[in-house]
C-alpha positions as CSV (number, residue, x, y, z in Angstrom):
1,M,-1.7,15.7,20.1
2,I,-0.2,14.8,16.7
3,R,-1.5,17.3,14.1
4,I,-2.0,16.0,10.6
5,A,-2.5,17.6,7.2
6,I,-3.9,15.5,4.4
7,V,-2.7,16.3,0.8
8,G,-5.3,15.1,-1.7
9,T,-8.9,14.3,-0.9
10,G,-9.7,11.6,-3.4
11,G,-10.5,8.1,-2.4
12,M,-7.5,7.4,-0.2
13,G,-7.6,10.9,1.4
14,T,-11.1,10.2,2.4
15,V,-10.2,6.8,3.8
16,H,-7.4,8.2,5.9
17,Y,-9.5,11.1,7.2
18,N,-12.3,8.6,8.3
19,N,-9.7,6.4,10.1
20,Y,-7.8,9.2,11.9
21,A,-11.1,10.1,13.7
22,H,-10.9,6.8,15.6
23,I,-7.2,7.0,16.6
24,D,-6.4,8.5,20.0
25,G,-3.7,11.2,20.2
26,C,-4.0,12.6,16.7
27,K,-6.3,14.9,14.7
28,V,-6.5,16.1,11.1
29,A,-5.9,19.8,11.3
30,A,-5.9,20.9,7.6
31,L,-6.3,19.8,4.0
32,V,-4.1,20.6,1.0
33,G,-5.7,20.6,-2.5
34,I,-7.0,22.7,-5.3
35,T,-9.9,20.7,-6.8
36,E,-13.6,21.2,-6.3
37,Q,-13.6,17.9,-4.4
38,S,-11.0,19.3,-2.0
39,K,-13.2,22.4,-1.4
40,A,-16.2,20.2,-0.8
41,C,-14.4,18.0,1.7
42,A,-13.0,21.0,3.5
43,A,-16.5,22.4,3.9
44,E,-18.0,19.0,4.9
45,W,-15.3,18.2,7.4
46,G,-14.9,21.7,8.8
47,L,-11.2,22.0,8.0
48,P,-9.1,24.8,6.5
49,L,-8.0,24.2,2.9
50,Y,-4.7,25.4,1.5
51,A,-3.4,25.4,-2.1
52,D,0.1,24.1,-1.2
53,I,2.0,22.5,1.6
54,Q,4.2,25.5,2.3
55,S,1.3,27.9,3.0
56,M,-0.4,25.2,5.1
57,A,2.8,24.7,7.2
58,R,3.2,28.4,7.9
59,A,-0.4,28.7,9.1
60,E,-1.0,25.4,10.9
61,G,2.3,24.0,12.3
62,V,1.3,20.4,11.8
63,D,3.5,17.4,12.7
64,V,2.7,15.0,9.9
65,V,1.8,15.4,6.2
66,D,-0.2,12.5,4.8
67,V,0.3,12.4,1.1
68,C,-2.7,10.9,-0.8
69,S,-2.2,12.7,-4.0
70,P,-1.8,10.9,-7.4
71,T,1.3,8.8,-7.7
72,F,3.3,11.2,-9.9
73,L,3.0,13.9,-7.2
74,H,4.2,11.7,-4.3
75,K,7.9,12.6,-4.5
76,D,7.4,16.4,-4.7
77,H,4.9,16.4,-1.9
78,V,7.0,14.2,0.4
79,M,10.2,16.1,-0.3
80,E,8.5,19.4,0.4
81,A,7.0,18.1,3.7
82,L,10.3,16.7,4.9
83,S,12.2,19.9,3.9
84,L,9.8,21.9,6.0
85,G,10.5,19.7,9.0
86,M,7.4,17.5,9.1
87,H,7.1,13.7,9.1
88,A,5.6,12.2,5.9
89,I,3.2,9.4,5.3
90,T,2.6,8.5,1.6
91,E,0.3,6.2,-0.2
92,K,1.9,3.5,-2.3
93,P,3.9,3.6,-4.5
94,V,6.3,5.9,-2.7
95,A,7.8,6.7,-6.2
96,L,8.2,5.1,-9.6
97,H,12.0,5.1,-9.6
98,K,14.3,3.6,-7.0
99,K,16.7,6.6,-7.0
100,D,13.7,8.9,-6.2
101,A,12.7,6.7,-3.3
102,E,16.2,6.6,-2.0
103,A,16.4,10.4,-2.2
104,M,13.1,10.6,-0.2
105,F,14.4,8.3,2.6
106,D,17.8,10.1,2.6
107,L,16.1,13.4,3.1
108,A,14.0,12.0,5.9
109,G,17.1,10.8,7.7
110,K,18.9,14.1,7.2
111,Q,16.0,16.0,8.6
112,G,15.5,13.6,11.5
113,K,12.0,12.8,10.3
114,L,10.1,9.7,9.4
115,L,8.9,8.6,5.9
116,L,6.2,6.0,6.3
117,V,4.8,4.2,3.2
118,A,1.2,2.9,3.3
119,Q,1.5,-0.7,2.1
120,V,-1.8,-1.6,3.7
121,L,-1.8,-5.4,3.1
122,Q,0.9,-5.6,5.8
123,F,-1.8,-4.7,8.3
124,T,-4.5,-7.2,7.3
125,R,-5.3,-10.0,9.7
126,E,-4.7,-12.5,6.8
127,I,-1.1,-11.3,6.1
128,E,-0.4,-11.0,9.8
129,T,-1.4,-14.6,10.3
130,L,0.7,-15.7,7.2
131,R,3.7,-13.9,8.6
132,G,3.4,-15.7,11.9
133,L,3.2,-19.1,10.2
134,V,6.3,-18.4,8.0
135,Q,8.3,-17.1,11.0
136,S,7.2,-19.9,13.4
137,G,7.7,-22.8,11.1
138,E,4.5,-24.3,12.5
139,Y,3.7,-26.1,9.2
140,G,7.4,-26.4,8.1
141,K,9.1,-24.4,5.4
142,P,7.1,-22.7,2.6
143,L,7.7,-24.5,-0.7
144,D,5.4,-22.7,-3.1
145,A,3.1,-19.7,-3.1
146,F,0.7,-18.0,-5.4
147,F,-0.9,-14.6,-5.2
148,E,-3.5,-13.1,-7.5
149,R,-5.0,-9.6,-7.7
150,L,-7.5,-9.0,-10.5
151,S,-9.7,-6.1,-11.4
152,A,-11.8,-4.6,-14.1
153,C,-10.0,-1.8,-15.9
154,P,-10.1,1.2,-13.6
155,R,-11.9,3.6,-15.9
156,W,-13.2,5.5,-12.9
157,V,-9.9,7.3,-12.3
158,Q,-10.3,11.0,-12.9
159,N,-8.5,12.4,-15.9
160,G,-7.1,9.0,-16.9
161,W,-3.7,9.6,-15.3
162,L,-3.5,5.9,-14.2
163,F,-3.1,4.9,-17.9
164,D,-0.1,7.2,-18.4
165,R,3.0,5.1,-17.7
166,S,5.1,8.1,-16.7
167,K,2.5,9.1,-14.1
168,S,1.4,5.8,-12.6
169,G,3.8,3.0,-13.6
170,L,0.6,1.3,-14.9
171,L,-0.7,-2.1,-13.6
172,P,2.5,-3.3,-11.9
173,F,2.9,-0.2,-9.7
174,D,-0.8,0.2,-9.1
175,L,-1.9,-3.4,-8.4
176,H,0.9,-6.0,-8.3
177,I,2.9,-3.8,-5.9
178,H,0.6,-5.0,-3.0
179,D,1.5,-8.6,-3.5
180,L,5.1,-8.0,-4.3
181,D,5.5,-6.0,-1.1
182,V,4.1,-9.0,0.9
183,I,6.4,-11.4,-1.1
184,V,9.5,-9.4,-0.4
185,S,8.6,-8.9,3.3
186,L,8.1,-12.6,3.8
187,F,10.9,-14.1,1.6
188,G,13.3,-11.3,0.7
189,R,14.5,-10.3,-2.7
190,P,14.1,-13.2,-5.2
191,E,17.3,-14.7,-6.7
192,H,15.8,-14.2,-10.1
193,Y,12.4,-13.5,-11.7
194,S,10.5,-13.6,-15.0
195,F,7.1,-12.4,-16.2
196,T,4.8,-12.5,-19.2
197,S,2.1,-9.9,-20.2
198,C,-0.5,-9.3,-22.7
199,G,-2.9,-6.6,-23.9
200,G,-5.6,-6.1,-26.4
201,A,-5.2,-4.5,-29.8
202,G,-5.0,-0.7,-29.6
203,K,-4.2,-0.7,-25.9
204,T,-1.2,1.5,-24.8
205,Y,-0.6,-0.7,-21.7
206,Q,-0.5,-4.3,-20.8
207,E,-3.7,-5.6,-19.2
208,H,-2.6,-8.9,-17.7
209,Y,0.7,-10.1,-16.1
210,R,2.0,-13.4,-14.7
211,F,5.1,-13.2,-12.5
212,L,7.4,-15.9,-11.3
213,Y,9.9,-15.2,-8.4
214,A,12.5,-17.9,-7.7
215,Y,14.2,-18.5,-4.4
216,K,16.3,-21.3,-3.1
217,D,13.8,-24.1,-2.4
218,L,10.8,-21.8,-3.0
219,N,8.9,-20.7,-6.0
220,V,6.4,-17.8,-5.9
221,A,4.0,-17.0,-8.7
222,A,1.6,-14.0,-9.0
223,E,-1.0,-12.8,-11.4
224,A,-2.4,-9.2,-11.8
225,A,-4.9,-7.8,-14.2
226,W,-6.9,-4.8,-15.4
227,F,-9.3,-6.8,-17.4
228,N,-11.2,-5.3,-20.3
229,A,-14.3,-6.8,-18.8
230,D,-16.8,-6.3,-16.0
231,F,-14.9,-8.6,-13.7
232,P,-15.3,-8.5,-9.9
233,F,-12.3,-7.4,-7.9
234,T,-10.5,-10.6,-6.7
235,A,-7.6,-10.9,-4.3
236,R,-6.5,-14.3,-3.1
237,W,-3.4,-16.3,-2.2
238,R,-2.2,-19.8,-1.4
239,V,1.0,-21.0,0.3
240,Y,2.1,-24.6,0.3
241,F,4.1,-25.4,3.4
242,E,5.9,-28.8,4.0
243,N,3.0,-29.9,6.1
244,A,-0.1,-27.9,5.1
245,V,-1.7,-25.7,2.5
246,V,-2.8,-22.3,3.7
247,V,-5.5,-20.7,1.5
248,N,-7.0,-17.2,1.6
249,D,-9.9,-17.4,-0.8
250,G,-11.0,-13.8,-0.2
251,A,-13.6,-14.8,2.3
252,R,-11.9,-17.2,4.7
253,L,-8.3,-18.1,5.7
254,V,-8.0,-21.9,6.1
255,A,-5.1,-24.2,6.7
256,Y,-5.4,-27.8,5.4
257,P,-2.8,-29.9,7.3
258,L,-2.2,-33.6,6.7
259,D,-4.4,-36.0,8.7
260,H,-6.1,-33.1,10.6
261,E,-9.3,-31.2,10.3
262,P,-9.1,-27.9,8.4
263,R,-8.2,-25.0,10.6
264,V,-10.2,-21.8,10.0
265,F,-8.4,-18.7,11.3
266,D,-10.3,-15.9,12.9
267,T,-9.4,-12.8,10.8
268,T,-12.2,-10.6,12.1
269,D,-11.2,-7.0,12.5
270,E,-11.7,-5.7,16.1
271,I,-12.9,-2.4,14.6
272,Q,-14.5,-2.0,11.2
273,I,-14.5,1.6,9.8
274,P,-16.5,2.6,6.7
275,T,-14.0,3.5,3.9
276,G,-16.1,5.9,1.9
277,I,-14.9,4.2,-1.3
278,N,-15.7,0.9,-3.1
279,L,-14.4,-1.2,-0.2
280,P,-16.5,-2.6,2.7
281,P,-15.8,-1.4,6.3
282,T,-12.5,-2.7,7.4
283,G,-9.9,-2.4,10.1
284,M,-6.7,-2.6,8.0
285,F,-6.4,1.2,7.4
286,Y,-7.0,1.8,11.1
287,R,-4.2,-0.5,12.1
288,E,-1.9,0.9,9.5
289,L,-2.4,4.5,10.5
290,A,-2.4,3.7,14.3
291,H,0.9,2.0,13.7
292,F,2.3,5.0,11.9
293,M,1.1,7.4,14.7
294,D,2.9,5.1,17.2
295,C,6.0,5.4,15.1
296,V,5.8,9.2,15.2
297,K,5.3,9.2,18.9
298,R,8.3,7.0,19.4
299,G,10.4,8.7,16.7
300,A,11.1,5.3,15.3
301,P,10.8,4.0,11.7
302,S,8.3,1.2,10.9
303,E,9.5,-2.3,11.3
304,R,6.6,-3.5,9.2
305,V,7.3,-1.3,6.1
306,G,11.0,-0.5,6.3
307,R,13.3,1.4,3.9
308,E,15.1,-1.6,2.4
309,Q,11.8,-3.5,1.8
310,I,10.3,-0.5,0.0
311,L,13.4,0.1,-2.0
312,T,13.6,-3.6,-3.1
313,V,10.0,-3.6,-4.2
314,V,10.3,-0.3,-6.2
315,G,13.6,-1.5,-7.7
316,L,12.1,-4.8,-8.9
317,L,9.1,-3.1,-10.4
318,E,11.2,-0.5,-12.1
319,E,13.4,-3.3,-13.6
320,M,10.3,-5.1,-14.9
321,A,8.9,-1.8,-16.4
322,G,12.1,-1.5,-18.4
């Protein structure tokens, strides 16, 4: 039985807790946190609560520390868990600087432990299907792709840390990282890139970005926004292959080949677990965490979210952040 401690009991900590309950061979044994919310979760879930990872490790002897704390705490929490001889799972982004991410992976290797980064889009049915189409060449080579991820400004974040560049990396590290991780996993590091951004008067951050990633015989564009508007969350993408256009419109995944009827892919999750946050029930977190538990059982790094992919993404975002 793999014993897990969750660090941080905000939205993602709650999501991870709800999903571990459905995964055989593991259990959440403890929580780490100091907030009133952490105390409430510990009481509701019937789990011991510790103020820090070290005291939890001495008392509980867990195998995995799942870091769901705010971004600016990821490095310290992961390094502490690895130093104490436990595997580490961390929410994205793993870190805001490539050198920090490298140090985290290096320590994992030195300790003989795993560092697993929760880039959950890799575990959606839509991206799994797209990956298969790219790898198989069923519709020929991809020629052009477009990804968009748009949101209202996340004013709901406690204490406003998400709007502090040094703590969150702002919109690119919070939102665009999802699509860039998919882009890099499918097509590799771009040969070159450019972007534009804009923000309203008085804002300390940019609210809207357009990105262009250039590859040999392939162009990839992306859009990301924290709109100063009551705009519904929107996540869509489109890939133009030599012989078809494949579109994820947020509701359906459809291929439009030449001289054939549209092909609607079945992307229904085999299991749909309530998230406890502003996302409908889904199976993507279940598949992600079940995959990570399998990695721990095998003592093998993830082939879906590997070190070089993660470092490439963080490095690109850091370059763009200046």
